[in-house]
N, C-alpha and C positions, 0 to 999 in steps of 0.2 A: 639235457645235452652233456656228454662227458666233457669235463674241463680239461686244459692241456696236462695239468698234473695227474689226471687219471690215467691218459694215455700210455700205452705200453712203451718201453724205451725205444724198441725198433721201430714203431710207429713215429715217433718224435724224430728219430732219424731219417725216416722216410719222408718226413714234413720238410726236414732240413734238406734234404738232396732237391726235392721238388722245388723249393723256395729259390736254392742256389740256382739250378736251371731256369726257372722262370726269371730270376734276376739278369742274369748272363743274356738270354734271349732278349728281354723287354728293352735292355739297354743297345740292342744291335738293330732290331727290326724297324722302330719308329725312325731311327738316325738316317737309315740307308739311301731314302730318296732325296734327303737333303744333302747326303755326301757325295751322290751323284752328281746333283746340280751344283752345290757349292764347292766340293772338294775336288771332284773330278773335273769340272767345267763342262758338264754335259748338257744337252738341252732338256728340258721338261720332260719331253715325249720318251726320250730315251730311259726313262725310269720304268717304263712297261716294258722295254726289253729285258730286263733284268727280273721283274717281278712275275712276266709272262714265262719266264723259262723255270724261275724258283718253284711258283705254285704248283705246275704239274709234277714237278719232280718230288715234290713234299707229299702230293697226295700219292705218289707211288710208293713213297720210302715209309710212309705212315702204314698202308696197305700190307707190303711187304714184310715189315716188322711184326705187325699185328699176327701175320698168318705164321709167322715162324714161332711166335710165343705161343700159339695155341698148339703147336706141332711138338713142343717139347724143348725148343732152343732154350739153352741157359740164358736167362735173363742178364747177368752181368756181363756176358761176353756183347750181348746186342746194345747193351747201355754203354760200354766202353767203347764201342764203335761210334756212337752218337757223341760222346764227350770228348774223344780224341778228334774227330770232325770239328768240333767247335774250338776245341784249342787251336786246330791249324786256322780255321779262320779269323780268328782274333789276332794270330801272329800275321797271317797274310796281309790284313786289313791294314797293318801299319806299313805296308811296302806296295800296297796297289797304287797304280799310278794311271792307269787308264780304265775305261769301261769294258773293254774287251778283257783285260784280264780278270774284270770283276764277274763277269758272265761266264766266263770259262774256267775260273779257278775258284771263286768263292761259292758262285750259286749252287754248284752240284754237293760241295761240301757242306752248304748250309741246310740243304735240304734233309741230309743224313742227321746234322743238328737238330732240325724239327721234328723228328721222330722221338727224342729223349723224352718228351713232357709224358706222350703217349706210353711209353714202354715204363715210365715210373707209375702212372695211374694203374695199368694192369699189373704191376709188382705189387702194389698196395692192395690191390682187389683179391689177387691170390692169395697174399700173406694174411688177409683179413678172413678170408673165407676158410682157411687151414687153421687158423687160430679162433675160430668163432666169433668174431669181432663184429659189431654192427657196421655192417659195409656202408650204408647210406650216412652214418654220421663221420665215419673215418673220411668219407669221399668229400663231405663239406669241409671237414678240417683241410683235406688236401687242397680243395678249390679254394679255401680262402688265403693259401700260402700263395697261390698263384696270382691271386688279387693283390695281396701286400706287395709282390715283388713288382707287379706293374705300376704300383703308386711310387715306387722308388727309383726303378732302372730309367725309364725315359727320361725323368726330371734331371738324375745324375748325369746321364750321357751327355744331354743338351747344355748342362751348366758347364761340365768340363770342356765342349767344344767351344762354349761362348768365352771362356776364360784362357784354355790353354791349346785348343786346336783338335783336330780329330785324332791326332795320334794318342793324345792323351785318354780319350775315351775309349779307344782300342786298345790301349794299355792296359788300362782298369778291367775292360771285359776280358784280358787275357789273364790278369790276376784272379778274378771271379772263376776263370775256367781251370785254373791250378786247383783252387778249392775245390769245385765240382769234381774234379778228377780224383781227388783224394778220396772225397765222399763216395763217389762213385765205387772206388776199390774196397772200401772198407764196409759201407752199409750194406750193400746186397751179398748174401752168401754166393761162393763160386758155383754151387751145384743145385742153386734154386731154379727151378723150371715147374712147368705146368705140369700136373698129375696124369694129363689127359693123354690118352694113346695115338700115336700119329695113324692117319688113315692110310691105306693103300694108294698106290698111284693112280689107280683106276677108280677110285670111289670119289663122287663128287657130291659136295652138299648142295641142297637145292636153294634157290635164292630166298633168302629170308626178308619176306616182304614188311614184316613188320618192324624189323629192325630199320630198313630204309625210311619206312613211314617216321619212325621216331627221329632219325637223323635229319629228314626233311623238316620234321617241325623245328629241331634246332636251328637249322639253316635259316629260316624266317626270324627268329629272334637275332641271329647274328648280322643280317643282313641290316636289320633296323638299327643295330647298336653302330654297326660300322658307317652307315649313310649319316648317321647323326655326328659321332665323332669326327668324320672327314668334312664335313660341312660347317659344324659349330663356331671355329675360329672366324670364319669369313662371315658366316651369317649375322653373328652377335656383333661383330666390330664394322662390318662394312654395311649390312643391309639394315641392321636394327640401331647403328649408332653408340652401342654400349661402351665402356672403357674398355681397353686393351687387355685388363686384367680377368676380364668376364671369363672368357674360356678357362683359365686357371681356376677360378672359384668353382666355377660350374663341375668340372672334372673332380677337383678335391672332393667336394660336397658328396658328389655322385659315388665314388670310391669309398668314402668313409661310411657312408649309410649302406653300400653293398656288403661290406665286412660283416656288419651287423646281422644283416638280414639274411645271410647264408646261413647263419645258425638257426634262425628262427624258421627258415624255410622247411628244416628237417621235422621239426614239430607239428608244423602245419601240415605237413604232407601227412604225418601221421594219423591227424585228427580229420581232414577232408579227403586224403588221397592225393597222390602226386599229379595225376592228370589234372584236378581240380587246380591245384597249385598253379600249374603252367596255364591254364585257362586265365586264371586270376592274373598271372604276369604279363600274358597277351593284350588283356584289357587295359592294365595301367602303361604298358608301353606304347600303345597306339594311343591313350590320353596324354600323356607326358609329350609326346611328340605333336599333337596337336595345339596342345599348351603353350609349348615352347613359340610356336608360330605367332602368339598374340603377345608376347613378354615385350616389354617397354622399358622396365626399370631392373635394375641388378636384383634386387630383394625378390621380385616375380623369377629371375632365372634360379637363384638359391631355391626358392620354395620349389619349384618344378623339378629341379636336381635331385631333391629329397625324393620325388616320385619315381624319378628316373633310377635312382639307386636302389628303390625298393624292389622295382619289378626287374632289375638285372640280379638283383641277390638273389630273388626268388628262383629265377632261371638258372642262374648259375649252381646255387646249391644243390639241386637236384636233379638237373640236366643228365649229368653222366650216368648216374644212377637209373635214371629213366632209360636212358638208351641202353645200358648194360643189362637190363632186367628181360630185354627182347632176346639176349643170346648169355644166358650164363654159362653154358657150356663152351662157348668161345668168347672168352673176356678181352683177348687180343684183338679179335677182329671187331667185336663191338665199340672197342676204347678207340680203334683206328678209325673205324667209320665216324665216332662222335669227333675226334679232332680233325678229321678231314672236313667234316660239316663246318668247322669254326674257321679252317682256313680256306674252304670255297667260299664262305659267307663273307668273310673278310675281303676277298678278291673282287666278289661281284660287286659288293658295296662300295669299295674304294675306287673301282672302275665306273660305276654307274653314275657315282655321285658328280664325276666332272661331266659325263653328257648331259645329264638333267639339269645341272646349274648353266651350262652352256647355252643349252636349249629354253630354259625358263629362268629359274632363278634359285637361289639357296633355299628359300622358303619351301619352293616345292619340293625340294629334296627330302624335306621335313615330312611332307604329305606322302611321298613315296614311301618313307620309312615306317609311318604309322600305317601304310597299306599292307607293308611286309607282315607287321605283326597281326594284323587283320587276317591275312592270310594263313598265318601259324594259328590263330584262333579258330579258322573254319575247319582245317585240317583236325585239329585237335576234337573238335564237335563232331565232324563228320566220321571219326573213327574211334567213336567212345566205345564199342564195341571189341575194337582190337586191343585185347588185353595179353600178358605173358599166359600161356598156358599152366595149367595148375602144378604140372611139372617142373616149370620153369621159374616161378616165383622165387623171390628172394629169399635167401637162407636166414 
């Protein structure tokens, strides 16, 4: 595995760019439902009005950005659109005083903000191809920066809210957006674009079913993760009777293990194959969800969290490369579909959790989370012969 000292300077700058993007976005996304209820005084069900508008707009923005990148649109221009939207969002949030303002002003801009990560992933892919770098390993480094940022961003924003209020958290996110803007203007060359030629207007690509199947597999993993993360605090504290610090311990252990496993996933994929690694991850995911339903002590939770971090690290380390491998001539589209599977899985999981818990209990949510990974395992197994064509395999 390439050490950080061995990475080219430009790759290090791209990692820093992705870290800054993820740090800013992670400081806002988990905070928004809390802000809507506590900061704006809205009813909990009204959170769905915001997310219900934001998610479809994000899916469209990601798809639009991916297509533009594949058609030779300049990466820097597209990224700056996303960065400026993020800067405007953080500034607006310090002034938002009603749910209506949030829905009609913040949500559209936030959807443009959310296309930034996919744009950086695509830029890194194109740069790696152009300079004959190991795409899988560079992707694993890039994915690790996202995990590190998500370890820091939510905790920092909630801490600022508890001590100084929402304005302080949004102000800190605004400061991050300025750093992000500086990096965006300096890291990405102004003329950098995909070398692929644009198609004529009357030319249409056939549906890439292989790519959609790969995205569907990712969707199963993300639903598992989102269901668990959404239900975890209430399940551990209310239903299991564990200390209030348990959810924090569980998440910290999972994220720590995940970061290290991301690197190991690349070497393991070289040894046994990418699809086999995903099959292993699905088995570990379902097993960890089932084991979580049986925990009664804090050490039980910590032990199973190691297993959970292992499965998610295996998935996170190779999933984007797995998806991109089915459309190497369309890295923008492949990355957009991958990012949309993450957003869609997050939306399905977070919405479903409430319905399942209301109808049954939080333990049932974990069983459904396990079933989602079993579904991903089944699709992986049923499509073993669905491989990239020889001409499409990784460079």
